[in-house]
N, CA, C and O atoms as a CHARMM CRD file, in Angstrom:
* protein
*
  332
    1    1 MET  N      1.17200  -1.16700   0.21900 PROA 1      0.00000
    2    1 MET  CA    -0.02200  -0.13500  -0.11100 PROA 1      0.00000
    3    1 MET  C      0.99600   1.22100  -0.18900 PROA 1      0.00000
    4    1 MET  O      1.95500   1.25100   0.58200 PROA 1      0.00000
    5    2 THR  N      0.78300   2.28700  -1.08600 PROA 2      0.00000
    6    2 THR  CA     1.30300   3.55100  -0.79800 PROA 2      0.00000
    7    2 THR  C      0.43400   4.66200  -0.67600 PROA 2      0.00000
    8    2 THR  O     -0.53400   4.58100  -1.43200 PROA 2      0.00000
    9    3 PRO  N      0.46700   5.60500  -0.01200 PROA 3      0.00000
   10    3 PRO  CA     1.61200   5.34000   1.35600 PROA 3      0.00000
   11    3 PRO  C      1.27700   4.98000   2.27900 PROA 3      0.00000
   12    3 PRO  O      0.08900   5.05100   2.59400 PROA 3      0.00000
   13    4 THR  N      1.96500   4.59300   2.85700 PROA 4      0.00000
   14    4 THR  CA     1.68000   3.56300   4.27600 PROA 4      0.00000
   15    4 THR  C      1.49900   4.60300   5.40100 PROA 4      0.00000
   16    4 THR  O      1.57400   4.03300   6.49000 PROA 4      0.00000
   17    5 SER  N      1.29800   5.86000   5.51300 PROA 5      0.00000
   18    5 SER  CA     1.12100   6.53000   6.72200 PROA 5      0.00000
   19    5 SER  C      0.56600   7.93400   6.05100 PROA 5      0.00000
   20    5 SER  O      1.26600   8.59800   5.28800 PROA 5      0.00000
   21    6 PHE  N     -0.88100   8.33200   6.45700 PROA 6      0.00000
   22    6 PHE  CA    -1.39500   9.70800   5.78800 PROA 6      0.00000
   23    6 PHE  C     -1.91700  10.25200   6.52500 PROA 6      0.00000
   24    6 PHE  O     -2.02000   9.69200   7.61700 PROA 6      0.00000
   25    7 VAL  N     -2.53200  11.61600   6.36500 PROA 7      0.00000
   26    7 VAL  CA    -3.22200  12.35200   7.39200 PROA 7      0.00000
   27    7 VAL  C     -4.71900  12.46400   6.32400 PROA 7      0.00000
   28    7 VAL  O     -4.72400  12.41900   5.09400 PROA 7      0.00000
   29    8 SER  N     -5.91600  12.61800   7.24600 PROA 8      0.00000
   30    8 SER  CA    -7.09700  13.04400   6.65800 PROA 8      0.00000
   31    8 SER  C     -7.69700  13.60300   7.54200 PROA 8      0.00000
   32    8 SER  O     -7.70200  13.68700   8.77000 PROA 8      0.00000
   33    9 THR  N     -8.54400  14.22000   6.11900 PROA 9      0.00000
   34    9 THR  CA    -9.47900  15.36900   6.87800 PROA 9      0.00000
   35    9 THR  C    -10.56300  14.78500   7.64900 PROA 9      0.00000
   36    9 THR  O    -11.17700  13.72200   7.56100 PROA 9      0.00000
   37   10 PRO  N    -10.62400  15.81100   8.45100 PROA 10     0.00000
   38   10 PRO  CA   -11.73100  14.94300   9.72400 PROA 10     0.00000
   39   10 PRO  C    -13.04400  15.04700   9.02800 PROA 10     0.00000
   40   10 PRO  O    -13.50600  16.00400   8.40800 PROA 10     0.00000
   41   11 GLY  N    -13.63100  13.68300   9.29200 PROA 11     0.00000
   42   11 GLY  CA   -15.00100  13.39500   8.63700 PROA 11     0.00000
   43   11 GLY  C    -14.91400  13.47800   7.25100 PROA 11     0.00000
   44   11 GLY  O    -16.04700  13.41100   6.77400 PROA 11     0.00000
   45   12 GLY  N    -13.98100  13.60400   6.33200 PROA 12     0.00000
   46   12 GLY  CA   -13.60600  13.27500   4.74500 PROA 12     0.00000
   47   12 GLY  C    -13.64200  11.72100   4.73800 PROA 12     0.00000
   48   12 GLY  O    -14.10500  11.01300   5.63200 PROA 12     0.00000
   49   13 THR  N    -12.97100  11.24300   3.37100 PROA 13     0.00000
   50   13 THR  CA   -13.56500   9.98700   3.03900 PROA 13     0.00000
   51   13 THR  C    -11.99000   9.63000   2.39300 PROA 13     0.00000
   52   13 THR  O    -11.35500  10.17800   1.49200 PROA 13     0.00000
   53   14 VAL  N    -11.74300   8.72600   3.07500 PROA 14     0.00000
   54   14 VAL  CA   -10.03100   7.89700   2.02100 PROA 14     0.00000
   55   14 VAL  C    -10.50700   7.30300   1.42100 PROA 14     0.00000
   56   14 VAL  O    -11.48400   6.67000   1.82200 PROA 14     0.00000
   57   15 THR  N     -9.93300   7.18700  -0.17600 PROA 15     0.00000
   58   15 THR  CA   -10.07400   6.31700  -0.96700 PROA 15     0.00000
   59   15 THR  C     -8.56900   5.58600  -1.24600 PROA 15     0.00000
   60   15 THR  O     -7.45500   6.03200  -1.52100 PROA 15     0.00000
   61   16 PHE  N     -9.31500   3.75600  -0.95600 PROA 16     0.00000
   62   16 PHE  CA    -8.16700   3.03200  -1.19700 PROA 16     0.00000
   63   16 PHE  C     -8.23800   2.21300  -2.54500 PROA 16     0.00000
   64   16 PHE  O     -9.14900   1.41500  -2.75900 PROA 16     0.00000
   65   17 GLY  N     -7.17900   2.47200  -3.47100 PROA 17     0.00000
   66   17 GLY  CA    -7.24900   1.92900  -4.64900 PROA 17     0.00000
   67   17 GLY  C     -6.24700   0.54900  -4.43400 PROA 17     0.00000
   68   17 GLY  O     -5.36400   0.28800  -3.61600 PROA 17     0.00000
   69   18 ASN  N     -6.86400  -0.22800  -5.63700 PROA 18     0.00000
   70   18 ASN  CA    -6.07800  -1.75300  -5.78200 PROA 18     0.00000
   71   18 ASN  C     -5.13000  -1.27200  -7.37100 PROA 18     0.00000
   72   18 ASN  O     -5.67200  -1.29100  -8.47600 PROA 18     0.00000
   73   19 SER  N     -4.26500  -1.03500  -7.23700 PROA 19     0.00000
   74   19 SER  CA    -3.34900  -1.56900  -8.71600 PROA 19     0.00000
   75   19 SER  C     -2.70800  -2.78800  -8.87200 PROA 19     0.00000
   76   19 SER  O     -2.19900  -3.15200  -9.93200 PROA 19     0.00000
   77   20 GLY  N     -2.71900  -3.45600  -7.79900 PROA 20     0.00000
   78   20 GLY  CA    -2.30400  -4.79800  -8.09000 PROA 20     0.00000
   79   20 GLY  C     -2.93500  -5.55300  -8.84300 PROA 20     0.00000
   80   20 GLY  O     -3.75300  -4.99000  -9.56900 PROA 20     0.00000
   81   21 LEU  N     -2.81100  -7.01700  -8.95700 PROA 21     0.00000
   82   21 LEU  CA    -3.31200  -8.07100 -10.00400 PROA 21     0.00000
   83   21 LEU  C     -4.08500  -9.05500  -9.03800 PROA 21     0.00000
   84   21 LEU  O     -4.65100 -10.07200  -9.43800 PROA 21     0.00000
   85   22 VAL  N     -4.04400  -8.63000  -7.69200 PROA 22     0.00000
   86   22 VAL  CA    -4.83700  -9.98300  -6.78500 PROA 22     0.00000
   87   22 VAL  C     -5.62400  -8.91700  -5.84300 PROA 22     0.00000
   88   22 VAL  O     -5.33800  -7.75200  -5.56800 PROA 22     0.00000
   89   23 THR  N     -6.69100  -9.71300  -5.45900 PROA 23     0.00000
   90   23 THR  CA    -7.82000  -8.69600  -4.06200 PROA 23     0.00000
   91   23 THR  C     -6.90700  -8.16100  -3.17400 PROA 23     0.00000
   92   23 THR  O     -5.88500  -8.78500  -2.88800 PROA 23     0.00000
   93   24 HSD  N     -7.13700  -7.16700  -2.74300 PROA 24     0.00000
   94   24 HSD  CA    -6.76700  -6.52800  -1.26400 PROA 24     0.00000
   95   24 HSD  C     -7.53900  -6.07500  -0.51700 PROA 24     0.00000
   96   24 HSD  O     -8.59700  -5.85800  -1.10700 PROA 24     0.00000
   97   25 THR  N     -7.58200  -5.72900   0.80100 PROA 25     0.00000
   98   25 THR  CA    -8.40700  -5.08200   2.05300 PROA 25     0.00000
   99   25 THR  C     -7.27400  -3.87500   2.29600 PROA 25     0.00000
  100   25 THR  O     -6.05600  -3.77800   2.14700 PROA 25     0.00000
  101   26 ALA  N     -8.55700  -2.85300   2.83700 PROA 26     0.00000
  102   26 ALA  CA    -7.75300  -2.21200   4.04800 PROA 26     0.00000
  103   26 ALA  C     -8.60700  -2.22700   4.96700 PROA 26     0.00000
  104   26 ALA  O     -9.72400  -1.75300   4.75700 PROA 26     0.00000
  105   27 THR  N     -8.25300  -2.80700   6.26000 PROA 27     0.00000
  106   27 THR  CA    -8.70200  -3.68700   6.90400 PROA 27     0.00000
  107   27 THR  C     -8.29000  -3.09200   8.52000 PROA 27     0.00000
  108   27 THR  O     -7.22500  -3.59500   8.87900 PROA 27     0.00000
  109   28 GLN  N     -8.92300  -2.08300   9.63300 PROA 28     0.00000
  110   28 GLN  CA    -8.14000  -1.54100  10.84500 PROA 28     0.00000
  111   28 GLN  C     -8.34600  -2.28800  11.56700 PROA 28     0.00000
  112   28 GLN  O     -9.25900  -3.06400  11.85000 PROA 28     0.00000
  113   29 ASP  N     -6.90000  -1.89100  12.08000 PROA 29     0.00000
  114   29 ASP  CA    -6.43600  -2.94900  12.97100 PROA 29     0.00000
  115   29 ASP  C     -6.94000  -3.22600  14.39100 PROA 29     0.00000
  116   29 ASP  O     -7.11500  -2.17700  15.01200 PROA 29     0.00000
  117   30 ALA  N     -7.17400  -4.14200  14.96300 PROA 30     0.00000
  118   30 ALA  CA    -7.30900  -4.54500  16.51000 PROA 30     0.00000
  119   30 ALA  C     -6.79700  -3.54300  17.58100 PROA 30     0.00000
  120   30 ALA  O     -5.85000  -2.77200  17.42900 PROA 30     0.00000
  121   31 PRO  N     -7.65700  -3.68800  18.80600 PROA 31     0.00000
  122   31 PRO  CA    -8.35900  -3.88500  18.96000 PROA 31     0.00000
  123   31 PRO  C    -10.08200  -3.51100  18.63300 PROA 31     0.00000
  124   31 PRO  O    -11.07000  -4.13900  19.01300 PROA 31     0.00000
  125   32 PHE  N    -10.01300  -2.31500  17.83000 PROA 32     0.00000
  126   32 PHE  CA   -11.44100  -1.57100  17.43400 PROA 32     0.00000
  127   32 PHE  C    -11.72900  -2.32100  16.62700 PROA 32     0.00000
  128   32 PHE  O    -12.57200  -3.15300  16.96100 PROA 32     0.00000
  129   33 LYS  N    -11.22400  -2.38200  15.32000 PROA 33     0.00000
  130   33 LYS  CA   -11.55800  -2.91200  14.28000 PROA 33     0.00000
  131   33 LYS  C    -12.68100  -2.01800  13.58800 PROA 33     0.00000
  132   33 LYS  O    -13.60600  -2.63700  13.06300 PROA 33     0.00000
  133   34 LEU  N    -12.69800  -0.46400  13.52700 PROA 34     0.00000
  134   34 LEU  CA   -13.93800   0.55600  13.13500 PROA 34     0.00000
  135   34 LEU  C    -14.42300   0.30800  11.75000 PROA 34     0.00000
  136   34 LEU  O    -15.65100   0.30600  11.66800 PROA 34     0.00000
  137   35 TRP  N    -13.55500   0.02700  10.26400 PROA 35     0.00000
  138   35 TRP  CA   -13.42200   0.12600   9.49200 PROA 35     0.00000
  139   35 TRP  C    -13.14900  -1.25200   8.84300 PROA 35     0.00000
  140   35 TRP  O    -12.25500  -1.89900   9.38800 PROA 35     0.00000
  141   36 ASN  N    -13.69900  -1.76000   7.88200 PROA 36     0.00000
  142   36 ASN  CA   -13.38700  -2.48900   6.79800 PROA 36     0.00000
  143   36 ASN  C    -13.52700  -2.19200   5.31700 PROA 36     0.00000
  144   36 ASN  O    -14.65500  -1.76600   5.06900 PROA 36     0.00000
  145   37 THR  N    -12.75600  -2.27900   4.27800 PROA 37     0.00000
  146   37 THR  CA   -13.18700  -1.48900   2.98400 PROA 37     0.00000
  147   37 THR  C    -14.07500  -3.15300   2.43900 PROA 37     0.00000
  148   37 THR  O    -14.95600  -3.29500   1.59100 PROA 37     0.00000
  149   38 GLY  N    -13.53900  -3.98000   3.14100 PROA 38     0.00000
  150   38 GLY  CA   -14.02800  -5.52800   2.43900 PROA 38     0.00000
  151   38 GLY  C    -13.28400  -5.51400   0.76800 PROA 38     0.00000
  152   38 GLY  O    -12.96600  -4.51300   0.12500 PROA 38     0.00000
  153   39 ASP  N    -13.17000  -6.73900   0.42400 PROA 39     0.00000
  154   39 ASP  CA   -12.34200  -6.95800  -0.81200 PROA 39     0.00000
  155   39 ASP  C    -12.32600  -5.61000  -1.84200 PROA 39     0.00000
  156   39 ASP  O    -13.24600  -4.80000  -1.95600 PROA 39     0.00000
  157   40 ILE  N    -11.19500  -5.59400  -2.46900 PROA 40     0.00000
  158   40 ILE  CA   -11.19600  -4.23100  -3.32700 PROA 40     0.00000
  159   40 ILE  C    -10.30600  -5.40500  -4.82400 PROA 40     0.00000
  160   40 ILE  O     -9.14900  -5.82500  -4.79300 PROA 40     0.00000
  161   41 ALA  N    -11.09900  -5.58400  -5.67700 PROA 41     0.00000
  162   41 ALA  CA   -10.59400  -6.29300  -6.77400 PROA 41     0.00000
  163   41 ALA  C     -9.43600  -5.83200  -7.30700 PROA 41     0.00000
  164   41 ALA  O     -9.33000  -4.62800  -7.07500 PROA 41     0.00000
  165   42 PRO  N     -8.66300  -6.20200  -7.82700 PROA 42     0.00000
  166   42 PRO  CA    -7.87100  -5.79500  -9.23800 PROA 42     0.00000
  167   42 PRO  C     -8.27300  -4.28800  -9.76600 PROA 42     0.00000
  168   42 PRO  O     -9.43600  -4.11400 -10.13000 PROA 42     0.00000
  169   43 LEU  N     -7.24000  -3.07800  -9.82100 PROA 43     0.00000
  170   43 LEU  CA    -8.25100  -1.74700 -10.60500 PROA 43     0.00000
  171   43 LEU  C     -9.41300  -1.20000  -9.88300 PROA 43     0.00000
  172   43 LEU  O    -10.17400  -0.37400 -10.38600 PROA 43     0.00000
  173   44 GLY  N     -9.57900  -1.85200  -8.26200 PROA 44     0.00000
  174   44 GLY  CA   -11.32600  -1.36600  -8.12000 PROA 44     0.00000
  175   44 GLY  C    -10.58800  -0.14800  -6.75400 PROA 44     0.00000
  176   44 GLY  O     -9.47300   0.15100  -6.32800 PROA 44     0.00000
  177   45 VAL  N    -11.80700   0.17100  -6.53500 PROA 45     0.00000
  178   45 VAL  CA   -11.39000   1.12800  -5.47100 PROA 45     0.00000
  179   45 VAL  C    -12.55100   1.20900  -4.44400 PROA 45     0.00000
  180   45 VAL  O    -13.62400   1.07400  -5.03300 PROA 45     0.00000
  181   46 GLN  N    -12.71200   1.39600  -3.00500 PROA 46     0.00000
  182   46 GLN  CA   -13.44600   1.54300  -2.19900 PROA 46     0.00000
  183   46 GLN  C    -13.05500   2.47600  -1.31700 PROA 46     0.00000
  184   46 GLN  O    -11.91600   2.44800  -0.85000 PROA 46     0.00000
  185   47 GLY  N    -13.99600   3.46600  -0.96400 PROA 47     0.00000
  186   47 GLY  CA   -13.83200   4.90100   0.52100 PROA 47     0.00000
  187   47 GLY  C    -13.90800   4.39300   1.68200 PROA 47     0.00000
  188   47 GLY  O    -14.68700   3.45100   1.82700 PROA 47     0.00000
  189   48 VAL  N    -13.10100   4.88700   2.86500 PROA 48     0.00000
  190   48 VAL  CA   -13.97800   4.61900   3.85200 PROA 48     0.00000
  191   48 VAL  C    -13.72700   5.92700   4.41300 PROA 48     0.00000
  192   48 VAL  O    -12.66100   6.53100   4.29400 PROA 48     0.00000
  193   49 ASN  N    -15.36700   6.59300   5.40000 PROA 49     0.00000
  194   49 ASN  CA   -15.65900   7.50500   6.21000 PROA 49     0.00000
  195   49 ASN  C    -14.59200   8.00200   7.39700 PROA 49     0.00000
  196   49 ASN  O    -14.59500   7.30600   8.41200 PROA 49     0.00000
  197   50 MET  N    -13.63700   9.19400   7.36000 PROA 50     0.00000
  198   50 MET  CA   -12.99000   9.00500   8.62100 PROA 50     0.00000
  199   50 MET  C    -13.92800   9.99300   9.94900 PROA 50     0.00000
  200   50 MET  O    -13.72800  11.18400  10.18900 PROA 50     0.00000
  201   51 ASN  N    -14.94100   9.09700  10.64900 PROA 51     0.00000
  202   51 ASN  CA   -15.66500   9.61400  11.13700 PROA 51     0.00000
  203   51 ASN  C    -15.02700   9.56800  12.97000 PROA 51     0.00000
  204   51 ASN  O    -15.74300   9.48200  13.96800 PROA 51     0.00000
  205   52 TRP  N    -13.86200   9.63800  12.94200 PROA 52     0.00000
  206   52 TRP  CA   -13.61400   9.63900  14.26600 PROA 52     0.00000
  207   52 TRP  C    -12.14200  10.63800  14.34500 PROA 52     0.00000
  208   52 TRP  O    -11.93900  11.42000  13.41600 PROA 52     0.00000
  209   53 SER  N    -11.05300  10.54600  15.61600 PROA 53     0.00000
  210   53 SER  CA    -9.92600  11.10800  15.77800 PROA 53     0.00000
  211   53 SER  C     -9.12900  10.11000  16.02200 PROA 53     0.00000
  212   53 SER  O     -9.56100   9.16900  16.68800 PROA 53     0.00000
  213   54 GLY  N     -7.93400  10.10300  15.58500 PROA 54     0.00000
  214   54 GLY  CA    -6.72900   9.67000  16.37600 PROA 54     0.00000
  215   54 GLY  C     -6.21400   8.81800  15.40700 PROA 54     0.00000
  216   54 GLY  O     -6.91800   8.75000  14.39900 PROA 54     0.00000
  217   55 THR  N     -5.09100   8.07400  15.40200 PROA 55     0.00000
  218   55 THR  CA    -4.11300   7.49900  14.39500 PROA 55     0.00000
  219   55 THR  C     -4.72600   6.22200  14.42500 PROA 55     0.00000
  220   55 THR  O     -5.06300   5.92300  15.57000 PROA 55     0.00000
  221   56 LEU  N     -5.08100   5.07200  13.28300 PROA 56     0.00000
  222   56 LEU  CA    -5.23600   3.95300  13.36900 PROA 56     0.00000
  223   56 LEU  C     -4.35500   3.15300  12.45400 PROA 56     0.00000
  224   56 LEU  O     -3.77800   3.54200  11.43900 PROA 56     0.00000
  225   57 GLY  N     -4.35800   2.21500  12.88700 PROA 57     0.00000
  226   57 GLY  CA    -3.72400   1.13500  12.27500 PROA 57     0.00000
  227   57 GLY  C     -4.65600   0.39100  11.08900 PROA 57     0.00000
  228   57 GLY  O     -5.88000   0.25700  11.07900 PROA 57     0.00000
  229   58 PHE  N     -3.86200   0.03800  10.29000 PROA 58     0.00000
  230   58 PHE  CA    -4.56800  -0.93300   8.75400 PROA 58     0.00000
  231   58 PHE  C     -3.89300  -1.88000   8.35600 PROA 58     0.00000
  232   58 PHE  O     -2.72100  -1.88700   8.73300 PROA 58     0.00000
  233   59 HSD  N     -4.19500  -2.60300   7.78600 PROA 59     0.00000
  234   59 HSD  CA    -3.38100  -3.79300   7.19000 PROA 59     0.00000
  235   59 HSD  C     -4.67600  -4.56100   5.84500 PROA 59     0.00000
  236   59 HSD  O     -5.90600  -4.58400   5.88300 PROA 59     0.00000
  237   60 CYS  N     -3.75500  -5.06400   4.84800 PROA 60     0.00000
  238   60 CYS  CA    -4.48300  -6.19600   4.24300 PROA 60     0.00000
  239   60 CYS  C     -4.99400  -7.44600   4.94600 PROA 60     0.00000
  240   60 CYS  O     -4.43700  -7.82600   5.97500 PROA 60     0.00000
  241   61 LYS  N     -5.96100  -8.05700   4.46700 PROA 61     0.00000
  242   61 LYS  CA    -6.35100  -9.02100   5.42200 PROA 61     0.00000
  243   61 LYS  C     -5.38900 -10.48300   4.84500 PROA 61     0.00000
  244   61 LYS  O     -4.88400 -11.41300   5.47300 PROA 61     0.00000
  245   62 TYR  N     -5.43600 -10.15400   3.37500 PROA 62     0.00000
  246   62 TYR  CA    -4.78400 -11.34300   3.05500 PROA 62     0.00000
  247   62 TYR  C     -3.33200 -10.85100   2.64500 PROA 62     0.00000
  248   62 TYR  O     -3.06600 -11.12600   1.47500 PROA 62     0.00000
  249   63 HSD  N     -2.70500 -10.43400   3.08000 PROA 63     0.00000
  250   63 HSD  CA    -1.29100  -9.68300   2.90100 PROA 63     0.00000
  251   63 HSD  C     -1.16900  -9.25600   4.22200 PROA 63     0.00000
  252   63 HSD  O     -1.55500  -8.09200   4.32900 PROA 63     0.00000
  253   64 PRO  N     -0.78300  -9.74300   5.26900 PROA 64     0.00000
  254   64 PRO  CA    -0.65100  -8.87500   6.63600 PROA 64     0.00000
  255   64 PRO  C      0.38600  -7.78100   6.70900 PROA 64     0.00000
  256   64 PRO  O      0.11100  -6.74100   7.30600 PROA 64     0.00000
  257   65 ASP  N      1.78800  -7.98800   6.02700 PROA 65     0.00000
  258   65 ASP  CA     3.03900  -7.10500   5.53500 PROA 65     0.00000
  259   65 ASP  C      2.53000  -6.03700   5.05800 PROA 65     0.00000
  260   65 ASP  O      3.18200  -5.02100   5.29600 PROA 65     0.00000
  261   66 MET  N      1.33300  -5.87800   4.30200 PROA 66     0.00000
  262   66 MET  CA     0.93600  -4.72200   3.94000 PROA 66     0.00000
  263   66 MET  C     -0.11400  -4.03900   4.76800 PROA 66     0.00000
  264   66 MET  O     -1.27900  -4.36900   4.99200 PROA 66     0.00000
  265   67 LYS  N      0.68800  -2.85800   5.22300 PROA 67     0.00000
  266   67 LYS  CA    -0.25000  -1.78300   6.67700 PROA 67     0.00000
  267   67 LYS  C      0.62600  -0.78500   6.18100 PROA 67     0.00000
  268   67 LYS  O      1.50000  -0.76000   5.31400 PROA 67     0.00000
  269   68 GLY  N     -0.14400   0.51000   7.45100 PROA 68     0.00000
  270   68 GLY  CA     0.05500   1.75700   7.53800 PROA 68     0.00000
  271   68 GLY  C     -0.57000   2.44500   8.37400 PROA 68     0.00000
  272   68 GLY  O     -1.14000   1.62200   9.09000 PROA 68     0.00000
  273   69 LYS  N     -0.82800   3.52900   8.74500 PROA 69     0.00000
  274   69 LYS  CA    -1.41800   4.20600   9.47300 PROA 69     0.00000
  275   69 LYS  C     -2.44100   5.71100   8.95600 PROA 69     0.00000
  276   69 LYS  O     -2.11900   6.15600   7.85400 PROA 69     0.00000
  277   70 ILE  N     -3.54600   6.42300   9.65500 PROA 70     0.00000
  278   70 ILE  CA    -4.00400   6.87200   9.17600 PROA 70     0.00000
  279   70 ILE  C     -4.07800   7.87800  10.36600 PROA 70     0.00000
  280   70 ILE  O     -4.38500   7.32000  11.42000 PROA 70     0.00000
  281   71 ARG  N     -3.86700   9.26400  10.46400 PROA 71     0.00000
  282   71 ARG  CA    -4.20700  10.21000  11.65900 PROA 71     0.00000
  283   71 ARG  C     -5.25800  10.97700  11.15000 PROA 71     0.00000
  284   71 ARG  O     -5.15500  11.50900  10.04500 PROA 71     0.00000
  285   72 THR  N     -6.26400  11.09000  11.84600 PROA 72     0.00000
  286   72 THR  CA    -7.42800  12.02900  11.62100 PROA 72     0.00000
  287   72 THR  C     -7.50800  12.63400  12.95800 PROA 72     0.00000
  288   72 THR  O     -7.81100  12.08700  14.01900 PROA 72     0.00000
  289   73 PRO  N     -6.93200  14.82100  12.55000 PROA 73     0.00000
  290   73 PRO  CA    -7.34300  15.25400  14.00800 PROA 73     0.00000
  291   73 PRO  C     -8.35400  15.43900  14.27000 PROA 73     0.00000
  292   73 PRO  O     -9.33000  15.40300  13.52000 PROA 73     0.00000
  293   74 MET  N     -8.31300  15.72300  15.61700 PROA 74     0.00000
  294   74 MET  CA    -9.79000  16.03400  16.40000 PROA 74     0.00000
  295   74 MET  C    -10.49800  16.76000  15.79400 PROA 74     0.00000
  296   74 MET  O     -9.84700  17.43200  14.99400 PROA 74     0.00000
  297   75 GLN  N    -12.24900  17.09600  15.77100 PROA 75     0.00000
  298   75 GLN  CA   -12.55500  17.59400  15.29100 PROA 75     0.00000
  299   75 GLN  C    -14.42700  17.49900  15.67800 PROA 75     0.00000
  300   75 GLN  O    -15.13900  16.52400  15.43800 PROA 75     0.00000
  301   76 THR  N    -14.83100  18.69300  16.26300 PROA 76     0.00000
  302   76 THR  CA   -15.95700  18.81000  16.54700 PROA 76     0.00000
  303   76 THR  C    -17.22200  17.79900  15.90900 PROA 76     0.00000
  304   76 THR  O    -17.73800  17.86600  14.79300 PROA 76     0.00000
  305   77 GLY  N    -17.60500  16.56600  17.36700 PROA 77     0.00000
  306   77 GLY  CA   -18.83400  15.93600  17.00900 PROA 77     0.00000
  307   77 GLY  C    -17.67700  14.32300  16.40600 PROA 77     0.00000
  308   77 GLY  O    -18.28800  13.37000  15.92300 PROA 77     0.00000
  309   78 ALA  N    -16.50800  14.26100  16.49400 PROA 78     0.00000
  310   78 ALA  CA   -15.77900  13.47900  16.40700 PROA 78     0.00000
  311   78 ALA  C    -15.91400  12.02000  17.28800 PROA 78     0.00000
  312   78 ALA  O    -16.69100  12.01500  18.24300 PROA 78     0.00000
  313   79 SER  N    -15.51400  11.37300  17.11400 PROA 79     0.00000
  314   79 SER  CA   -15.45200  10.43800  18.60800 PROA 79     0.00000
  315   79 SER  C    -13.72500  10.22500  18.59600 PROA 79     0.00000
  316   79 SER  O    -13.08600   9.82100  17.62500 PROA 79     0.00000
  317   80 PRO  N    -13.21300  10.57200  19.81000 PROA 80     0.00000
  318   80 PRO  CA   -11.73700  10.26000  19.74100 PROA 80     0.00000
  319   80 PRO  C    -11.40700   8.84900  19.56900 PROA 80     0.00000
  320   80 PRO  O    -12.53000   8.35900  19.68800 PROA 80     0.00000
  321   81 VAL  N    -10.32100   7.50500  19.29300 PROA 81     0.00000
  322   81 VAL  CA    -9.62700   7.30900  19.31300 PROA 81     0.00000
  323   81 VAL  C     -8.82000   6.73600  20.13200 PROA 81     0.00000
  324   81 VAL  O     -7.98300   7.59100  19.84200 PROA 81     0.00000
  325   82 LEU  N     -8.17400   5.97300  21.02900 PROA 82     0.00000
  326   82 LEU  CA    -7.16100   6.14300  21.85100 PROA 82     0.00000
  327   82 LEU  C     -6.16800   4.74800  22.24000 PROA 82     0.00000
  328   82 LEU  O     -6.30700   4.18900  23.32700 PROA 82     0.00000
  329   83 LEU  N     -4.93200   4.16100  20.98500 PROA 83     0.00000
  330   83 LEU  CA    -4.88200   3.47400  21.06300 PROA 83     0.00000
  331   83 LEU  C     -3.50900   3.27900  21.34900 PROA 83     0.00000
  332   83 LEU  O     -3.07400   2.14500  21.54600 PROA 83     0.00000
């Protein structure tokens, strides 16, 4: 996954794209598992709404070595997640 770490806009949508030849996911790490893109087919895209604040790790459920982090700054009405 590229990039592996980035900042999201509070309340915005992060779009994950698959430019590879096999299916991938972007799955938020335990213990919270707040979101999961589901399967993203080759050349497919899937968006995730960032309705919380904090830094959350994610990985591909099929390829656990593919991982990254999303940081979403605090906003009014967001639910803070502390890891």
